[in-house]
C-alpha positions as CSV (number, residue, x, y, z in Angstrom):
1,X,-19.2,52.5,-3.4
2,X,-18.8,50.0,-6.3
3,X,-15.2,48.9,-6.3
4,X,-14.8,49.4,-10.0
5,X,-15.7,53.1,-9.6
6,X,-13.3,53.3,-6.7
7,X,-10.5,51.8,-8.8
8,X,-11.1,54.2,-11.7
9,X,-11.0,57.2,-9.4
10,X,-7.5,56.1,-8.1
11,X,-5.7,55.4,-11.4
12,X,-3.7,58.6,-11.1
13,X,-3.0,58.4,-7.4
14,X,0.6,57.0,-7.5
15,X,1.8,60.0,-9.6
16,X,-0.2,62.5,-7.6
17,X,0.9,61.3,-4.2
18,X,4.5,60.9,-5.3
19,X,4.6,64.4,-6.6
20,X,3.1,65.7,-3.4
21,X,5.6,63.9,-1.1
22,X,8.8,64.2,-3.0
23,X,9.4,67.8,-1.8
24,X,9.7,66.3,1.7
25,X,13.1,65.0,0.6
26,X,14.4,68.5,0.9
27,X,13.2,68.8,4.6
28,X,15.9,68.7,7.2
29,X,16.2,65.5,9.2
30,X,15.1,65.6,12.8
31,X,18.3,63.7,13.8
32,X,21.9,64.5,13.1
33,X,22.3,61.5,10.8
34,X,21.3,61.7,7.2
35,X,19.0,58.8,6.3
36,X,20.0,56.8,3.2
37,X,18.6,53.9,1.3
38,X,20.2,50.8,2.8
39,X,22.5,48.6,0.8
40,X,21.0,45.2,-0.1
41,X,23.1,42.1,-0.8
42,X,21.7,39.5,-3.2
43,X,22.7,35.9,-3.9
44,X,20.7,35.2,-7.0
45,X,23.8,35.3,-9.2
46,X,25.3,32.4,-7.1
47,X,27.7,34.8,-5.5
48,X,27.1,37.7,-3.0
49,X,26.9,41.1,-4.6
50,X,25.3,44.5,-4.0
51,X,21.9,44.9,-5.5
52,X,23.1,48.1,-7.3
53,X,25.9,46.0,-9.0
54,X,23.5,43.4,-10.3
55,X,22.9,43.5,-14.1
56,X,19.2,42.6,-14.6
57,X,15.8,43.4,-13.3
58,X,15.6,42.3,-9.7
59,X,13.5,43.1,-6.7
60,X,14.3,42.2,-3.1
61,X,11.7,41.9,-0.3
62,X,13.0,41.8,3.2
63,X,10.3,43.5,5.3
64,X,7.6,40.9,5.9
65,X,5.5,42.9,8.4
66,X,2.6,43.1,6.0
67,X,3.2,40.1,3.8
68,X,1.4,36.7,4.3
69,X,1.8,35.0,0.9
70,X,3.4,35.2,-2.5
71,X,0.5,37.3,-3.8
72,X,1.5,40.1,-1.3
73,X,5.0,40.0,-2.7
74,X,3.7,40.1,-6.4
75,X,1.7,43.2,-5.5
76,X,5.0,45.0,-4.8
77,X,7.1,43.8,-7.8
78,X,6.7,45.4,-11.2
79,X,6.1,42.9,-14.0
80,X,5.2,40.0,-11.6
81,X,1.6,38.8,-11.3
82,X,-0.2,35.7,-10.3
83,X,-3.6,34.0,-10.6
84,X,-4.4,33.8,-6.8
85,X,-6.7,30.8,-6.3
86,X,-6.3,30.8,-2.5
87,X,-4.5,28.2,-0.5
88,X,-6.2,25.1,-2.1
89,X,-5.0,25.4,-5.6
90,X,-1.5,26.3,-7.0
91,X,-1.1,30.0,-7.9
92,X,-0.2,30.5,-11.5
93,X,3.0,32.6,-11.6
94,X,3.5,35.1,-14.5
95,X,6.4,37.4,-15.2
96,X,6.5,39.8,-18.1
97,X,3.3,38.1,-19.6
98,X,4.9,34.8,-20.4
99,X,1.9,32.5,-20.3
100,X,-0.2,30.9,-23.0
101,X,-2.6,28.5,-21.2
102,X,-6.2,29.5,-20.4
103,X,-7.0,30.7,-16.8
104,X,-9.1,28.0,-15.3
105,X,-9.7,26.0,-12.2
106,X,-6.1,24.7,-12.2
107,X,-7.1,21.5,-10.4
108,X,-4.1,19.2,-10.2
109,X,-2.3,21.9,-12.2
110,X,1.1,23.6,-11.8
111,X,2.3,27.2,-11.4
112,X,2.8,27.6,-15.2
113,X,6.4,26.1,-15.1
114,X,7.8,29.4,-16.5
115,X,9.3,30.7,-13.3
116,X,12.0,28.7,-11.3
117,X,11.6,28.7,-7.5
118,X,14.3,28.0,-5.0
119,X,14.6,27.8,-1.2
120,X,18.2,28.7,-0.7
121,X,19.9,26.1,-3.0
122,X,16.8,23.7,-3.1
123,X,15.0,23.8,-6.4
124,X,11.3,23.4,-6.1
125,X,9.1,22.1,-8.9
126,X,6.2,23.8,-10.5
127,X,4.7,21.1,-12.8
128,X,2.6,19.0,-10.3
129,X,0.4,20.9,-7.8
130,X,3.3,22.8,-6.2
131,X,2.6,24.0,-2.7
132,X,2.8,27.6,-1.5
133,X,6.0,28.0,0.5
134,X,5.6,29.5,4.0
135,X,7.2,33.0,4.3
136,X,8.1,32.7,8.0
137,X,11.6,33.4,9.3
138,X,13.0,34.5,5.9
139,X,16.0,36.8,5.4
140,X,14.7,38.0,2.1
141,X,13.0,37.0,-1.2
142,X,14.8,37.8,-4.4
143,X,12.7,38.1,-7.6
144,X,14.5,38.1,-10.9
145,X,12.5,39.1,-14.0
146,X,13.3,37.7,-17.5
147,X,14.9,34.4,-18.5
148,X,17.6,33.0,-16.1
149,X,18.5,29.9,-18.2
150,X,22.3,29.9,-17.9
151,X,22.4,29.8,-14.1
152,X,19.0,28.1,-13.3
153,X,18.1,26.1,-16.3
154,X,14.6,24.5,-16.7
155,X,11.5,26.5,-16.0
156,X,13.3,29.8,-15.6
157,X,11.9,31.1,-19.0
158,X,10.1,33.9,-17.3
159,X,12.2,34.5,-14.2
160,X,13.3,33.3,-10.8
161,X,12.0,33.4,-7.2
162,X,14.6,32.7,-4.6
163,X,13.5,32.3,-0.9
164,X,16.5,33.0,1.3
165,X,16.0,31.6,4.8
166,X,17.4,33.2,8.0
167,X,20.6,31.3,9.0
168,X,21.9,30.5,12.5
169,X,23.8,33.2,14.3
170,X,27.0,31.7,15.8
171,X,27.4,34.6,18.3
172,X,24.0,35.6,19.7
173,X,21.2,33.9,21.5
174,X,17.8,35.2,20.5
175,X,14.1,34.4,20.9
176,X,11.2,35.9,18.9
177,X,7.6,34.9,19.3
178,X,4.5,36.4,17.6
179,X,0.8,36.0,18.1
180,X,-1.9,37.5,15.8
181,X,-5.7,37.5,15.8
182,X,-7.9,38.9,13.0
183,X,-11.5,39.0,11.8
184,X,-12.4,38.8,8.1
185,X,-15.6,40.3,6.7
186,X,-18.2,37.6,5.8
187,X,-16.6,35.2,8.2
188,X,-18.2,33.9,11.5
189,X,-14.9,32.9,13.1
190,X,-11.5,34.5,14.0
191,X,-8.2,33.8,12.3
192,X,-5.0,33.1,14.3
193,X,-1.3,33.2,13.4
194,X,1.5,32.3,15.8
195,X,5.2,31.5,15.5
196,X,8.3,31.0,17.6
197,X,11.9,31.5,16.4
198,X,14.9,30.4,18.6
199,X,18.5,30.9,17.7
200,X,21.3,29.6,19.9
201,X,25.0,29.2,19.6
202,X,26.0,25.6,20.6
203,X,29.7,26.3,20.4
204,X,30.7,30.0,20.2
205,X,31.7,31.1,16.7
206,X,31.7,27.4,15.6
207,X,28.3,25.7,15.8
208,X,24.8,27.3,15.9
209,X,21.2,26.1,15.7
210,X,18.0,28.0,14.6
211,X,14.5,26.6,15.1
212,X,11.2,28.0,13.7
213,X,7.7,26.7,14.7
214,X,4.6,28.2,13.3
215,X,0.8,27.7,13.0
216,X,-1.7,29.6,10.9
217,X,-5.4,29.1,11.1
218,X,-7.4,31.2,8.7
219,X,-11.2,31.3,9.0
220,X,-13.3,30.7,5.9
221,X,-15.6,33.4,4.5
222,X,-17.6,31.5,1.8
223,X,-20.9,29.7,2.5
224,X,-22.4,26.9,0.5
225,X,-26.1,26.0,0.9
226,X,-26.0,23.5,-2.1
227,X,-24.0,20.7,-0.5
228,X,-25.6,17.3,-0.7
229,X,-24.5,16.8,2.9
230,X,-26.3,20.0,4.0
231,X,-25.6,23.7,4.1
232,X,-22.3,24.8,5.6
233,X,-20.8,28.2,6.4
234,X,-17.2,29.4,6.1
235,X,-16.2,26.3,4.0
236,X,-12.8,27.6,2.8
237,X,-10.9,27.7,6.1
238,X,-7.3,26.6,6.1
239,X,-4.7,25.6,8.7
240,X,-0.9,25.4,8.2
241,X,1.6,23.9,10.6
242,X,5.3,24.3,9.9
243,X,8.7,23.8,11.4
244,X,12.2,24.5,10.2
245,X,15.5,23.6,11.9
246,X,18.9,24.8,10.6
247,X,22.4,23.9,11.8
248,X,25.5,25.9,10.9
249,X,28.9,24.5,11.5
250,X,31.9,26.8,10.9
251,X,34.3,23.9,10.9
252,X,37.4,26.0,10.1
253,X,38.0,29.5,8.9
254,X,37.7,28.2,5.4
255,X,35.1,25.4,5.7
256,X,31.4,25.8,6.7
257,X,28.5,23.4,6.5
258,X,24.8,24.3,6.7
259,X,22.0,21.8,6.9
260,X,18.3,22.4,7.2
261,X,15.0,20.5,7.4
262,X,11.6,22.2,6.6
263,X,8.2,20.6,7.3
264,X,4.9,22.1,6.3
265,X,1.4,20.7,6.4
266,X,-1.7,22.4,5.1
267,X,-5.4,21.5,5.3
268,X,-7.9,23.5,3.3
269,X,-11.7,23.1,3.6
270,X,-12.6,24.2,0.1
271,X,-11.9,26.5,-2.8
272,X,-11.6,30.3,-2.3
273,X,-14.2,30.5,-5.0
274,X,-17.8,31.7,-5.3
275,X,-20.6,31.7,-8.0
276,X,-22.4,35.0,-7.7
277,X,-24.2,34.7,-11.0
278,X,-25.9,31.5,-9.8
279,X,-26.3,32.1,-6.1
280,X,-27.0,35.9,-6.2
281,X,-24.5,36.4,-3.3
282,X,-20.9,37.6,-3.5
283,X,-19.5,35.0,-1.1
284,X,-21.6,31.9,-1.7
285,X,-20.5,28.7,-3.6
286,X,-22.6,26.3,-5.5
287,X,-20.8,22.9,-5.5
288,X,-22.6,19.7,-4.4
289,X,-19.5,18.3,-2.5
290,X,-16.9,19.9,-0.2
291,X,-13.6,20.1,-2.0
292,X,-10.9,19.7,0.7
293,X,-7.1,19.5,0.1
294,X,-4.3,18.3,2.3
295,X,-0.7,18.8,1.4
296,X,2.5,17.8,3.2
297,X,5.9,19.4,2.1
298,X,9.3,18.3,3.3
299,X,12.6,19.9,2.3
300,X,16.1,18.9,3.4
301,X,19.5,20.2,2.3
302,X,23.2,20.1,3.1
303,X,25.4,22.9,1.8
304,X,29.2,23.0,2.1
305,X,31.4,25.9,1.3
306,X,35.2,25.8,1.2
307,X,37.1,29.1,0.6
308,X,40.4,28.9,-1.2
309,X,42.7,31.7,-2.1
310,X,41.8,31.4,-5.8
311,X,38.2,30.3,-5.6
312,X,35.2,29.2,-3.4
313,X,33.9,25.6,-3.8
314,X,30.2,25.1,-3.0
315,X,28.4,21.7,-2.9
316,X,24.7,21.2,-2.3
317,X,22.6,18.1,-1.8
318,X,18.8,18.6,-1.7
319,X,15.6,16.7,-1.2
320,X,12.0,17.7,-2.0
321,X,9.0,15.6,-1.1
322,X,5.4,16.8,-1.5
323,X,2.3,14.6,-0.9
324,X,-1.0,16.1,-2.1
325,X,-4.6,14.8,-1.6
326,X,-7.7,16.6,-2.8
327,X,-11.4,16.1,-3.8
328,X,-13.3,18.1,-6.4
329,X,-17.0,18.2,-7.4
330,X,-17.4,16.7,-10.9
331,X,-21.2,16.7,-11.0
332,X,-21.6,19.4,-13.7
333,X,-18.8,17.8,-15.8
334,X,-20.8,14.5,-16.0
335,X,-24.1,16.4,-16.6
336,X,-22.3,18.1,-19.5
337,X,-21.1,14.7,-20.9
338,X,-24.8,13.7,-21.6
339,X,-26.6,16.6,-23.2
340,X,-29.1,14.3,-25.0
341,X,-30.0,12.4,-21.8
342,X,-28.9,9.0,-23.0
343,X,-26.9,7.8,-20.0
344,X,-25.7,9.9,-17.0
345,X,-28.7,12.2,-16.9
346,X,-31.2,9.3,-16.9
347,X,-30.2,9.0,-13.2
348,X,-32.1,11.8,-11.4
349,X,-29.8,11.7,-8.4
350,X,-26.6,12.0,-10.5
351,X,-23.6,13.4,-8.7
352,X,-19.9,12.9,-9.1
353,X,-16.6,13.9,-7.4
354,X,-12.9,13.4,-8.1
355,X,-10.4,12.1,-5.5
356,X,-6.8,12.4,-6.3
357,X,-3.4,11.6,-4.7
358,X,-0.2,13.1,-6.1
359,X,3.3,12.4,-4.7
360,X,6.3,14.2,-6.1
361,X,9.9,13.6,-5.0
362,X,12.8,15.7,-6.4
363,X,16.4,15.0,-5.5
364,X,19.1,17.3,-6.8
365,X,22.9,18.0,-6.4
366,X,25.0,20.9,-7.5
367,X,28.7,21.6,-7.5
368,X,30.1,25.0,-8.4
369,X,33.4,26.9,-8.2
370,X,33.5,30.7,-8.1
371,X,36.5,33.1,-8.3
372,X,37.0,35.9,-5.8
373,X,34.9,39.0,-6.4
374,X,37.8,41.5,-6.2
375,X,39.8,40.4,-9.3
376,X,39.4,41.9,-12.8
377,X,38.5,38.6,-14.4
378,X,35.7,36.8,-12.5
379,X,34.3,33.4,-13.3
380,X,31.8,30.9,-12.2
381,X,31.4,27.2,-13.3
382,X,29.1,24.5,-12.1
383,X,27.4,21.2,-12.7
384,X,23.8,20.3,-11.8
385,X,21.8,17.1,-11.6
386,X,18.1,16.5,-10.6
387,X,15.6,13.6,-10.7
388,X,11.8,14.2,-10.4
389,X,9.7,11.1,-9.5
390,X,5.9,11.5,-9.8
391,X,3.1,9.1,-8.8
392,X,-0.4,10.2,-9.3
393,X,-3.9,8.6,-8.8
394,X,-7.0,10.3,-10.1
395,X,-10.4,8.7,-9.8
396,X,-13.9,9.9,-10.6
397,X,-16.7,8.5,-8.4
398,X,-20.5,8.5,-9.3
399,X,-22.4,7.4,-6.1
400,X,-25.4,5.3,-6.8
401,X,-25.0,5.2,-10.6
402,X,-23.8,1.5,-10.7
403,X,-26.8,0.4,-8.7
404,X,-29.2,2.4,-10.9
405,X,-27.9,0.8,-14.1
406,X,-27.1,-2.5,-12.4
407,X,-23.5,-2.4,-13.5
408,X,-20.3,-3.1,-11.6
409,X,-18.7,0.2,-10.6
410,X,-16.3,-0.9,-7.8
411,X,-16.7,1.5,-4.9
412,X,-18.7,3.8,-7.3
413,X,-15.5,4.3,-9.3
414,X,-16.4,5.5,-12.8
415,X,-13.0,6.5,-14.2
416,X,-9.4,5.9,-13.0
417,X,-6.2,7.4,-14.3
418,X,-2.7,6.6,-12.9
419,X,0.5,8.3,-13.9
420,X,4.1,7.7,-13.1
421,X,6.9,9.9,-14.5
422,X,10.6,10.2,-14.0
423,X,12.5,13.2,-15.2
424,X,16.4,13.3,-15.1
425,X,18.2,16.5,-15.9
426,X,21.9,17.0,-16.4
427,X,23.5,20.5,-16.8
428,X,26.8,22.3,-16.8
429,X,27.1,26.0,-16.8
430,X,29.7,28.8,-16.7
431,X,29.8,32.6,-16.6
432,X,32.8,34.9,-17.2
433,X,33.0,38.6,-16.3
434,X,35.8,40.9,-17.4
435,X,36.4,44.5,-16.4
436,X,37.2,46.2,-19.7
437,X,37.9,49.4,-17.8
438,X,37.4,50.6,-14.2
439,X,33.8,51.5,-15.1
440,X,32.9,49.1,-17.9
441,X,32.5,45.3,-17.7
442,X,31.1,42.5,-19.9
443,X,29.7,39.1,-19.0
444,X,29.2,36.0,-21.2
445,X,27.6,32.8,-20.0
446,X,26.4,29.4,-21.3
447,X,24.5,26.3,-20.1
448,X,24.4,22.9,-21.6
449,X,21.4,20.7,-20.6
450,X,20.2,17.2,-21.3
451,X,17.0,15.6,-19.9
452,X,15.3,12.3,-20.1
453,X,11.5,12.2,-19.5
454,X,9.9,8.8,-19.0
455,X,6.1,8.8,-18.7
456,X,3.5,6.0,-18.1
457,X,-0.2,6.6,-18.0
458,X,-3.0,4.1,-17.5
459,X,-6.7,4.9,-17.9
460,X,-9.7,2.7,-17.0
461,X,-13.3,3.4,-17.9
462,X,-15.5,1.2,-15.7
463,X,-17.4,-1.1,-15.7
464,X,-14.7,-2.4,-18.1
465,X,-11.8,-3.2,-15.8
466,X,-9.3,-3.3,-18.7
467,X,-6.7,-0.5,-18.4
468,X,-5.6,1.4,-21.5
469,X,-1.9,2.1,-20.9
470,X,0.5,4.3,-22.9
471,X,4.1,5.4,-22.3
472,X,6.6,7.8,-23.7
473,X,10.3,8.5,-23.4
474,X,11.7,11.8,-24.5
475,X,15.4,12.7,-24.5
476,X,16.5,16.2,-25.5
477,X,19.5,18.5,-25.2
478,X,20.5,22.0,-26.1
479,X,22.7,25.0,-25.1
480,X,21.6,28.4,-23.8
481,X,23.6,31.6,-23.9
482,X,23.8,35.0,-22.1
483,X,25.6,38.3,-22.7
484,X,25.5,41.4,-20.6
485,X,27.5,44.6,-20.3
486,X,27.3,47.4,-17.9
487,X,28.8,50.9,-17.5
488,X,29.2,52.6,-14.1
489,X,28.9,56.3,-14.5
490,X,29.6,56.7,-10.8
491,X,29.5,54.7,-7.6
492,X,25.7,55.0,-7.6
493,X,24.6,55.2,-11.2
494,X,24.8,52.4,-13.7
495,X,23.4,51.4,-17.1
496,X,23.3,47.8,-18.4
497,X,22.3,45.8,-21.5
498,X,21.4,42.2,-21.3
499,X,20.6,39.4,-23.8
500,X,19.7,36.1,-22.2
501,X,18.0,32.8,-23.0
502,X,15.7,30.6,-21.0
503,X,13.8,27.4,-21.7
504,X,11.0,25.2,-20.4
505,X,11.4,21.5,-20.9
506,X,9.5,19.4,-23.4
507,X,8.2,16.0,-22.8
508,X,6.3,12.9,-24.0
509,X,2.7,12.6,-25.0
510,X,0.7,9.5,-24.0
511,X,-1.9,9.2,-26.8
512,X,-1.5,6.2,-29.1
513,X,0.7,6.7,-32.2
514,X,-2.3,6.2,-34.6
515,X,-4.1,9.1,-32.9
516,X,-1.2,11.4,-32.5
517,X,1.7,12.2,-34.8
518,X,3.8,14.2,-32.3
519,X,4.8,11.6,-29.7
520,X,7.1,14.3,-28.1
521,X,6.9,18.1,-27.8
522,X,10.1,20.2,-27.7
523,X,11.2,22.8,-25.1
524,X,10.0,26.3,-25.8
525,X,12.6,29.0,-25.5
526,X,12.6,32.7,-24.8
527,X,15.3,35.3,-25.6
528,X,15.3,38.5,-23.5
529,X,16.8,41.8,-24.7
530,X,16.9,44.3,-21.9
531,X,18.2,47.8,-21.2
532,X,18.3,48.8,-17.6
533,X,19.3,51.7,-15.4
534,X,20.1,51.6,-11.7
535,X,20.7,54.8,-9.7
536,X,21.0,56.5,-6.3
537,X,20.4,60.2,-6.0
538,X,20.4,63.0,-3.4
539,X,23.1,61.6,-1.2
540,X,21.7,58.0,-1.6
541,X,18.3,59.1,-0.3
542,X,16.5,58.3,-3.5
543,X,16.8,55.1,-5.5
544,X,15.4,54.9,-9.1
545,X,15.6,51.8,-11.3
546,X,14.2,51.2,-14.7
547,X,14.2,48.4,-17.3
548,X,13.0,48.2,-20.9
549,X,12.6,44.7,-22.3
550,X,11.7,42.8,-25.4
551,X,11.3,39.0,-25.2
552,X,10.9,36.7,-28.2
553,X,9.2,33.5,-27.3
554,X,9.5,30.6,-29.8
555,X,8.1,27.1,-30.2
556,X,5.2,27.8,-27.8
557,X,3.9,24.8,-25.9
558,X,0.2,24.6,-26.7
559,X,-2.4,22.2,-25.2
560,X,-4.5,20.3,-27.8
561,X,-7.3,17.8,-27.8
562,X,-6.8,14.7,-30.0
563,X,-9.5,13.1,-32.1
564,X,-10.2,10.5,-29.3
565,X,-10.7,13.3,-26.7
566,X,-7.3,13.1,-25.0
567,X,-5.1,16.0,-24.0
568,X,-1.8,16.4,-25.7
569,X,0.9,19.0,-26.1
570,X,2.6,20.3,-29.2
571,X,4.8,23.2,-30.3
572,X,3.3,25.9,-32.4
573,X,3.7,29.6,-33.1
574,X,5.6,32.5,-31.6
575,X,4.9,35.4,-29.2
576,X,6.5,38.6,-28.1
577,X,6.3,40.4,-24.8
578,X,7.7,43.9,-24.4
579,X,7.4,46.6,-21.8
580,X,8.8,48.8,-19.1
581,X,9.3,48.4,-15.4
582,X,10.0,51.2,-12.9
583,X,10.6,51.1,-9.2
584,X,11.7,53.8,-6.7
585,X,12.4,54.2,-3.0
586,X,12.8,57.6,-1.4
587,X,14.0,58.3,2.2
588,X,11.9,61.5,2.5
589,X,13.4,62.3,5.9
590,X,14.3,60.4,9.0
591,X,10.5,59.6,9.5
592,X,9.0,58.8,6.1
593,X,10.0,56.4,3.3
594,X,8.1,56.2,0.0
595,X,8.1,53.1,-2.2
596,X,6.6,53.0,-5.7
597,X,6.5,50.5,-8.6
598,X,5.0,50.5,-12.1
599,X,5.0,48.1,-15.1
600,X,3.5,48.1,-18.6
601,X,3.6,44.8,-20.4
602,X,2.4,44.1,-24.0
603,X,2.3,40.4,-24.4
604,X,0.8,39.1,-27.7
605,X,0.9,36.3,-30.3
606,X,3.0,37.1,-33.3
607,X,2.3,34.1,-35.5
608,X,-1.2,32.9,-36.4
609,X,-2.2,29.2,-36.3
610,X,-5.8,29.2,-37.4
611,X,-6.2,25.4,-36.9
612,X,-6.0,25.9,-33.1
613,X,-7.6,29.4,-33.0
614,X,-4.4,31.3,-32.3
615,X,-4.1,34.6,-34.1
616,X,-1.5,37.3,-34.5
617,X,-2.2,40.1,-32.1
618,X,-4.1,38.0,-29.5
619,X,-3.1,39.2,-26.0
620,X,-1.6,36.4,-23.8
621,X,-3.9,35.3,-21.0
622,X,-3.5,36.1,-17.3
623,X,-1.2,39.0,-17.3
624,X,-2.3,42.7,-16.8
625,X,-1.0,45.3,-19.2
626,X,-0.5,47.7,-16.3
627,X,0.1,47.3,-12.6
628,X,1.4,49.6,-9.9
629,X,2.0,49.8,-6.2
630,X,2.6,52.7,-3.8
631,X,3.3,52.7,-0.1
632,X,4.4,55.2,2.6
633,X,6.2,54.0,5.7
634,X,6.6,55.9,9.0
635,X,9.2,55.3,11.7
636,X,9.8,57.6,14.7
637,X,11.0,57.3,18.3
638,X,8.8,59.1,20.8
639,X,9.2,59.1,24.6
640,X,11.3,56.0,24.5
641,X,9.0,54.0,22.2
642,X,9.4,53.4,18.5
643,X,6.3,54.0,16.4
644,X,5.9,52.5,12.9
645,X,3.1,52.7,10.4
646,X,2.5,52.0,6.7
647,X,-0.2,52.6,4.2
648,X,-0.1,51.1,0.7
649,X,-2.2,50.4,-2.4
650,X,-1.6,48.2,-5.4
651,X,-3.6,48.0,-8.6
652,X,-3.9,45.1,-11.0
653,X,-5.1,45.9,-14.5
654,X,-7.7,43.9,-16.4
655,X,-6.7,40.5,-17.7
656,X,-8.1,38.0,-20.3
657,X,-8.6,34.4,-19.4
658,X,-8.0,33.1,-22.9
659,X,-6.6,34.2,-26.2
660,X,-9.8,35.2,-28.0
661,X,-13.6,34.6,-27.9
662,X,-13.2,31.3,-29.8
663,X,-12.2,29.8,-26.5
664,X,-15.2,28.7,-24.4
665,X,-13.6,30.2,-21.2
666,X,-12.8,33.6,-22.7
667,X,-13.5,36.4,-20.2
668,X,-12.2,39.9,-19.5
669,X,-11.6,40.2,-15.7
670,X,-11.9,43.7,-14.4
671,X,-9.1,45.7,-12.9
672,X,-9.1,46.2,-9.2
673,X,-7.2,48.0,-6.4
674,X,-6.5,46.9,-2.9
675,X,-5.3,49.2,0.0
676,X,-3.9,48.1,3.3
677,X,-2.5,49.8,6.4
678,X,-0.7,48.9,9.6
679,X,0.5,50.6,12.8
680,X,2.7,49.4,15.7
681,X,4.6,50.6,18.7
682,X,7.8,48.9,20.1
683,X,8.8,49.4,23.7
684,X,11.9,47.5,24.9
685,X,11.3,43.9,23.9
686,X,7.6,44.2,23.0
687,X,5.8,45.3,19.9
688,X,2.0,45.8,19.7
689,X,0.5,46.2,16.3
690,X,-2.8,46.5,14.4
691,X,-3.6,46.2,10.7
692,X,-6.3,46.4,8.1
693,X,-6.0,44.5,4.9
694,X,-8.2,45.3,1.9
695,X,-9.5,48.5,3.4
696,X,-12.2,49.2,0.8
697,X,-13.4,45.5,0.9
698,X,-12.7,45.1,-2.7
699,X,-14.0,41.9,-4.3
700,X,-11.4,41.2,-7.0
701,X,-11.6,38.2,-9.4
702,X,-8.3,36.6,-10.4
703,X,-9.6,33.6,-12.3
704,X,-12.1,30.7,-12.2
705,X,-14.1,28.4,-14.3
706,X,-16.1,30.2,-17.0
707,X,-16.9,27.5,-19.5
708,X,-20.6,27.2,-20.4
709,X,-20.0,23.4,-20.7
710,X,-20.3,23.2,-16.9
711,X,-23.7,25.0,-16.8
712,X,-24.7,27.8,-14.5
713,X,-24.1,25.8,-11.3
714,X,-20.7,24.4,-12.2
715,X,-19.0,27.7,-12.9
716,X,-17.1,29.8,-10.3
717,X,-14.7,32.7,-9.8
718,X,-11.6,32.9,-7.5
719,X,-12.0,36.0,-5.3
720,X,-9.7,38.1,-3.1
721,X,-10.0,37.8,0.7
722,X,-12.4,40.5,2.1
723,X,-11.5,43.2,4.5
724,X,-9.5,41.8,7.4
725,X,-8.8,43.6,10.7
726,X,-6.4,42.3,13.3
727,X,-4.0,42.9,16.1
728,X,-0.6,41.3,16.9
729,X,1.9,41.1,19.7
730,X,5.6,40.3,19.3
731,X,8.3,39.6,21.9
732,X,12.0,39.5,21.1
733,X,14.9,38.7,23.4
């Protein structure tokens, strides 16, 4: 069956299935206890609070049994989508449609820099080839939708992703180990996933250690018969090795210190991309060179908490270090440079590739003071500092070209670009919440920020060894605000209104002043107006949440091309995104639990700028108008064994890769649905499981390179992983 036909036939399935299953809530429970939706504690507001007390659109994922990557999380969260390019390239993260850039190859790109990402208190960075963070041994992942500027500052214009790692237990010794093996359609090899987690108290109730070791080896499923080195199968395999060690010291009843170190190394053979139009096959690539990537991520942190009667003091020191190396086929780019056959195309054996090295170091420190949660007037104040240091080397190589033209291309190097950048950010922030009555509260918040961005770029076009160097230095500051109010109808029903701002930093351009008038581009800002409702029904067996939002996005950062062919950034125009997000969880009885999510997002330009082909009404690229997810979980004890199972489906609506047809890469990518299932049995300390991901073997396209400039062979599309069937075994002590 064609997957597009299958997807159309299932558009109404969430509503149909939900209506069919909701009557089960009325069924009597098999046990004497009445099942309820469990309370979830979140930390995204920089203090612990119940999920139901949080004012804002938030989702929490704590069950990772069927989750391998951030794309699996996005499939469960209304209003959150990403351009999944596989493990080689950064995934572009999009919340509530806040993205303007075209959907392309994203080589040496970022995640869109519109969503802030944190591991505990460690801020990650999204500007320079950010890695995909491993999801092993996490307590939960908190996803906040909408601007979070007052508490999280830069890059939180669209929202926040907070990875909360599992902490050492000071009382219990435990061991958990998992081994998994799977087979993917179109792949000749097996995939493996293993991990070991050890928790041990070193001094009872005082000092504890937690260790995680993991290795994931995913077999490739894409073949390439066009490589100059000879045909190869399964080129897009990847291997990840990771380790995390955490140490918790409860020095006194009031003072605790937690330190951690995370190491993660990934090697990827090639893109998760194919070129069906050129090759005639769904899982065949057409590049001339293999395009491997190697990334090494190191995170380190020390957090101290001191509880006083009147406040809690928290101090954090954090270090982020990511080294990235990759190669990319550039042959079709250089063919396109010479349409009149005047230089490059005179060489019949023309080929080209890019080799790049990027190293990013981010150091940060934060100090905050928070009042107790029980008092009528609650407050939070803090200060934050970070420094990002970037060193990048990007070289294009054209083997044999120098010999053909008898010119000096050192080591076949045709083009060389180096970039160094230092970004310093200073911020102070505060929030104040007051209970106007027992049921009604109001919150105000503000953040002042200042940053200094120093950028140096040198470009060399060989055979001329003279480097053309430019630099820029941008200093900017501003203030963001927030207001929210909520009314508690009862202990389990609440309505809230929120108005909050977020920003994404500006920067310096490197083009010469005579070419470019705007040496600097300003931060763009978004203001979110949101009305939300949180509720528990039927003796807390049914949870229903909803959010209506309208976001005004001003001073959009747009990418332009200068008259000398360079890339530069400027501020231009406005956009608006508005929509609705719904999520529900129903404990049907003591056996079945139903989860559902839905979002509708209308994200469009509201101010035309004809000079750069941006027009009022253009839909913003990359974000689906509609998306939904639905899953049914099963848990039951039978003859001393605990059986669990789950089946789920998520649908991604169609997306556009650019604003309008005037952009060379403009495409409409079809909607698609993916269904998965798992089953397991736990007996004493052992669990045996089996799973099927992508049951219908859907070939979804999330992005790619669609520009005709690259010719038929140089284009490609990023595709979803085909059907994967596997088994796993877990032991816990």
